[in-house]
N, C-alpha and C positions, 0 to 999 in steps of 0.2 A: 453419544459423547461428541463434544465439539472438538474440532481441529482448529488450532490457532497459529498465527504466524505474525512476525514483524516484517513489514516491507519497507525497505530503505529506498528512497526515490530521489533521483537527480532530475531537476527541472531545467528547461531551457531559460535563458536570460529573459527576465521580464514576465515569466509565466507562473511564478510561484503562487501568487494569490489565487489565480484562476484554477490551478491544479488543486489547491487546498479546498476550494469551494466544491469542485466536482467530487473529490474524495468523500466529503461529508455527506454526499447524496447517495453513496453506494451502500446498499443493505449489507450488513455484516462488518462494516468498518466501525470499530469501537472507539478508536482515538486517532487524532491527527495532530501532529505537532511539528513545528519547525526546529531544525537543528543547525549547528555550525559544523563545518568540516566538509568531507567528501560528498555528503548527501545534503539535500535541502529540506526534505520532509521525511518523517517516519510515521508509519501508520500501523496500528494493530488491527488484524483482520481475523474474524471467526467464521467458520463454516461448518456444516453438518458432517462433511466428509472431505477426504483429500481431493476428490474430483471437483467438488464445488469450490474448494479453496483455490485449486488451479485455475478455474474459470474466473474467479474474482481477481486473482493476480494478473492474469492475461488481460482482463478488462482494464485494470489500473495501468498496465504497460502501454495500452493503446490510447490512453487519454491524451488529448492535445496538450503539448507542453512537457510531457514526460520524456526525458532523454533515455534513461535506463533505470532498471530496478534491480534490487537484490533481495531475495526472500529468505528469511530465517524461520524455518518451521519448528515449532515447539515439539520436543520429544518427551515421552514419559520417562521418569527416573525409576 
């Protein structure tokens, strides 16, 4: 069973395009799209378990140009 999350990303000024390119290279990143508002980029991430998801989110947070992230993990209903 896959674990998925939506990661909201704020980028530093002038780094938006570079961050988008790097995100698209990460295995498990399903969608990357720009947004208006508090965040600059939203990405959907899938992983085999919560530990792998955590590793992917930490990797995203360490990308050059990422100021901060907020992760919304999908829950079962």
